[in-house]
TIGUMI-320659 format. One line per 2 residues: number of its first residue (from 1); for each residue x, y, z of N, C-alpha, C, O. Coordinates in steps of 0.1 Angstrom, whole numbers, padded with zeros to 4 digits. Atoms other than C-alpha are relative to their C-alpha. Layout:
% TIGUMI-320659
NUM) X:Y:Z:X:Y:Z:X:Y:Z:X:Y:Z | ...;
This chain:
% TIGUMI-320659
1) 0008:-0009:-0012:0139:-0747:-1621:0003:0009:0012:0008:0007:0022 | -0003:-0004:-0015:0135:-0716:-1603:-0008:0001:0012:-0020:0002:0013;
3) 0010:0001:-0014:0126:-0715:-1566:-0005:0010:-0002:-0002:0018:-0011 | 0009:-0010:-0003:0104:-0692:-1554:0002:0014:0004:-0004:0025:0001;
5) -0008:-0009:-0003:0126:-0671:-1537:0006:0010:-0013:0003:0022:-0014 | -0002:-0008:0012:0143:-0662:-1574:-0011:0008:-0004:-0012:0020:-0002;
7) 0007:-0010:0002:0111:-0655:-1589:-0004:0013:0010:-0009:0024:0005 | 0006:-0013:-0006:0103:-0630:-1564:0008:0011:0002:0005:0023:0003;
9) -0012:-0015:-0001:0135:-0610:-1562:0002:0006:-0017:0005:0018:-0021 | 0001:-0009:0012:0133:-0610:-1602:-0012:0005:-0005:-0014:0007:-0017;
11) 0015:0000:0009:0098:-0602:-1604:0004:0016:0007:0001:0025:-0001 | -0001:-0011:-0004:0108:-0572:-1581:0006:0010:-0005:0002:0021:-0004;
13) -0013:-0006:0007:0138:-0561:-1597:-0009:0008:-0012:-0011:0020:-0013 | 0008:-0004:0012:0117:-0562:-1629:-0015:0014:0001:-0017:0023:-0006;
15) 0016:-0008:-0005:0080:-0545:-1612:0005:0014:0006:-0003:0024:0007 | -0001:-0011:-0010:0100:-0519:-1591:-0007:0015:-0007:-0015:0024:-0001;
17) 0005:-0010:0001:0094:-0495:-1614:-0014:0008:0001:-0016:0020:0001 | 0018:-0007:-0006:0055:-0492:-1608:-0003:0003:0010:-0013:0009:0012;
19) 0003:-0005:-0018:0061:-0487:-1570:0005:0010:0000:0002:0015:0011 | -0004:-0012:0000:0076:-0456:-1576:0018:-0001:0007:0023:0008:0013;
21) -0011:0005:-0005:0113:-0477:-1567:0007:-0002:-0010:0015:-0011:-0008 | -0007:0005:0014:0128:-0480:-1606:0010:-0003:0003:0013:-0015:0007;
23) -0016:0001:-0004:0161:-0477:-1600:0005:-0008:0010:0014:-0016:0008 | -0004:0002:-0016:0166:-0485:-1564:-0001:-0017:0003:0007:-0023:0010;
25) 0001:0014:-0007:0151:-0522:-1561:0006:-0009:-0012:0005:-0022:-0011 | -0011:0012:0007:0174:-0539:-1590:0012:0001:0004:0020:-0009:0004;
27) -0014:-0004:-0009:0202:-0520:-1573:0000:-0011:0012:0005:-0022:0011 | -0004:0009:-0015:0199:-0536:-1538:-0006:-0013:-0003:-0003:-0020:0006;
29) 0002:0017:0002:0184:-0572:-1551:0019:0001:-0007:0029:-0005:-0003 | -0020:0011:0009:0221:-0574:-1574:0003:0005:0011:-0002:-0004:0019;
31) -0005:0000:-0014:0236:-0559:-1540:0003:-0009:0007:0014:-0014:0009 | 0002:0012:-0011:0222:-0584:-1518:0003:-0015:-0004:0009:-0024:0002;
33) 0000:0021:-0002:0218:-0617:-1537:0013:-0006:-0006:0023:0001:-0009 | -0014:0005:0001:0244:-0641:-1544:-0008:-0014:-0010:-0003:-0025:-0011;
35) 0004:0006:0013:0222:-0657:-1572:0004:0001:-0009:0002:0013:-0011 | -0008:-0009:0010:0243:-0654:-1604:-0015:0003:-0015:-0014:0011:-0025;
37) 0006:-0007:0005:0206:-0656:-1621:-0010:0009:0002:-0016:0015:-0007 | 0007:-0012:-0003:0189:-0633:-1600:0008:0012:-0005:0001:0022:-0009;
39) -0002:-0014:0001:0217:-0608:-1606:0000:0000:-0017:-0006:0008:-0024 | 0005:-0005:0017:0217:-0609:-1642:-0012:0002:-0006:-0012:0007:-0018;
41) 0009:-0010:0001:0181:-0600:-1641:0004:0013:0006:0009:0022:0000 | 0001:-0014:-0003:0182:-0574:-1618:0013:0011:-0007:0014:0023:-0005;
43) -0007:-0013:0005:0211:-0560:-1638:-0003:0006:-0015:0002:0017:-0019 | 0007:-0005:0009:0191:-0561:-1671:-0010:0010:0003:-0013:0020:-0004;
45) 0016:-0008:-0008:0161:-0546:-1650:0008:0018:0004:0001:0028:0004 | -0001:-0012:-0003:0182:-0518:-1640:0012:0005:-0009:0019:0012:-0002;
47) -0003:-0004:0013:0201:-0510:-1674:-0015:0006:-0006:-0017:0018:-0007 | 0010:-0003:0009:0165:-0512:-1691:-0006:0019:0010:-0009:0030:0005;
49) 0011:-0011:-0001:0150:-0487:-1665:0015:0011:-0001:0012:0020:-0007 | -0007:-0014:0005:0182:-0462:-1667:-0003:0003:-0012:-0009:0014:-0014;
51) 0008:-0004:0012:0173:-0461:-1701:-0007:0004:-0002:-0006:0013:-0011 | 0010:-0007:-0003:0142:-0452:-1693:-0004:0007:0000:-0014:0011:-0006;
53) -0004:-0015:-0005:0151:-0423:-1675:0002:0007:-0010:-0007:0014:-0013 | -0010:-0004:0012:0176:-0412:-1704:-0010:0002:-0009:-0012:0013:-0013;
55) 0008:-0004:0015:0152:-0416:-1732:-0012:0010:0007:-0017:0018:0000 | 0012:-0011:-0007:0123:-0396:-1707:0006:0015:-0002:0002:0024:-0008;
57) -0002:-0015:-0006:0145:-0367:-1695:0004:0009:-0018:0003:0021:-0021 | -0002:-0006:0009:0155:-0365:-1730:-0009:0003:-0014:-0009:0011:-0023;
59) 0016:-0006:0002:0122:-0367:-1743:-0009:0006:0000:-0018:0007:-0008 | 0009:-0009:-0005:0108:-0343:-1720:0010:0012:-0004:0004:0022:-0002;
61) -0004:-0014:0005:0134:-0314:-1732:-0003:0001:-0012:-0010:0010:-0017 | 0012:-0003:0015:0125:-0321:-1768:-0016:0005:-0001:-0023:0009:-0010;
63) 0017:0000:0008:0089:-0318:-1764:-0003:0016:0008:-0014:0018:0015 | 0002:-0013:-0002:0096:-0279:-1755:0002:0003:-0018:-0004:0012:-0024;
65) 0003:-0006:0019:0102:-0276:-1797:-0008:-0012:-0008:-0007:-0017:-0019 | 0014:0015:0004:0074:-0306:-1800:0004:-0010:-0011:-0004:-0014:-0020;
67) -0007:0014:0009:0091:-0332:-1818:0007:-0008:0012:0016:-0017:0010 | -0004:0013:-0014:0098:-0350:-1780:-0016:-0004:0001:-0018:-0013:0009;
69) 0015:0006:-0007:0060:-0355:-1778:0001:-0023:-0002:0001:-0033:0005 | 0002:0012:0005:0059:-0387:-1797:0012:-0006:0008:0009:-0006:0020;
71) -0014:0008:-0008:0095:-0404:-1784:-0009:-0002:0018:-0012:-0013:0024 | 0008:0002:-0012:0077:-0394:-1749:-0012:-0013:0002:-0010:-0023:0008;
73) 0008:0010:0004:0049:-0415:-1756:0005:-0011:0001:0004:-0019:0010 | -0004:0010:0003:0065:-0438:-1769:0009:-0008:0011:0005:-0019:0011;
75) -0005:-0005:-0008:0089:-0439:-1742:-0006:-0013:0018:-0003:-0023:0024 | 0019:0005:-0002:0055:-0448:-1722:-0001:-0007:0000:0004:-0012:0010;
77) 0004:0010:0001:0043:-0475:-1730:0010:-0008:-0002:0005:-0018:0002 | -0009:0009:0002:0075:-0494:-1737:0008:-0002:0016:0014:-0011:0021;
79) -0004:0004:-0016:0085:-0487:-1701:-0014:-0008:0011:-0010:-0015:0021 | 0018:0008:0003:0045:-0502:-1694:0003:-0013:0002:0003:-0020:0012;
81) 0004:0013:0001:0048:-0531:-1711:0013:-0011:0000:0011:-0023:-0002 | -0016:0013:0006:0088:-0550:-1713:-0004:-0003:0018:-0007:-0013:0023;
83) 0000:0009:-0014:0087:-0548:-1672:-0010:-0011:0003:-0006:-0020:0010 | 0008:0013:-0004:0054:-0571:-1671:-0002:-0010:-0011:-0010:-0019:-0010;
85) -0003:0012:0009:0063:-0590:-1702:0015:-0008:0009:0014:-0020:0011 | -0011:0002:-0008:0096:-0596:-1682:-0004:-0014:0013:0000:-0025:0014;
87) 0002:0002:-0010:0081:-0605:-1653:-0010:-0012:-0001:-0010:-0020:0009 | 0008:0013:0002:0056:-0633:-1667:0010:-0010:-0003:0012:-0021:0002;
89) -0013:0008:0010:0086:-0644:-1691:0006:-0009:0021:0004:-0020:0025 | -0007:0008:-0013:0105:-0650:-1649:-0009:-0010:0008:-0005:-0017:0018;
91) 0006:0010:-0013:0078:-0670:-1632:-0010:-0013:-0011:-0017:-0021:-0007 | 0000:0012:0006:0073:-0692:-1661:0012:-0006:0000:0012:-0015:-0008;
93) -0016:0002:0002:0112:-0697:-1657:0007:0000:-0010:0015:-0008:-0014 | -0006:0000:0014:0120:-0683:-1688:0012:0014:0001:0008:0026:0001;
95) -0009:-0010:0003:0156:-0663:-1690:-0004:0012:-0011:-0002:0011:-0023 | 0006:-0008:0004:0140:-0630:-1699:0014:0009:-0004:0024:0011:0003;
97) -0008:-0013:0003:0162:-0601:-1720:-0004:0010:-0012:-0006:0009:-0024 | 0003:-0016:0004:0154:-0566:-1725:-0001:0002:-0016:0010:0002:-0021;
99) -0007:0004:0017:0151:-0567:-1765:0008:0019:-0002:0012:0021:-0013 | -0002:-0009:0002:0161:-0530:-1759:0022:0000:0002:0033:0002:-0004;
101) -0015:-0002:-0006:0193:-0532:-1740:0010:-0015:0008:0020:-0014:0014 | 0001:0015:-0002:0195:-0573:-1732:0015:0003:-0004:0023:0008:0004;
103) -0010:0002:0008:0223:-0577:-1758:0013:0009:0010:0020:0004:0019 | -0009:-0009:-0004:0245:-0547:-1747:0000:-0004:0014:0011:-0008:0016;
105) 0000:0005:-0014:0240:-0558:-1710:0005:-0012:-0001:0017:-0011:0002 | -0006:0005:0000:0247:-0593:-1714:0015:-0006:-0004:0022:-0016:-0002;
107) -0016:0009:0005:0279:-0591:-1734:0010:0012:0006:0022:0013:0004 | -0012:-0006:-0005:0294:-0563:-1714:-0002:0002:0016:0008:0010:0019;
109) 0006:0008:-0014:0281:-0570:-1676:0002:-0011:0005:-0004:-0015:0015;
């Protein structure tokens, strides 16, 4: 059973992107938290948000030659939906792993 503090820290890690501190929030929580569960979730949130920034930059550059519009729209939609899903799962006490970056983070970090 997760404590309220664990849920709050995980939610801030995952939802930081909506208040403009996408990479900063999980990074700070990763550095200050002593809880292994919160650290794992903040690593996943950080990796996912880094992936979103990189995908957004690549898609934005490709928009100059028209082929980047669809990947940019997909990146935006993924960036809106998955953090909400992760937060809802965290509140329910489920250990959530992002489908895009989760397996990489869990096996390497």
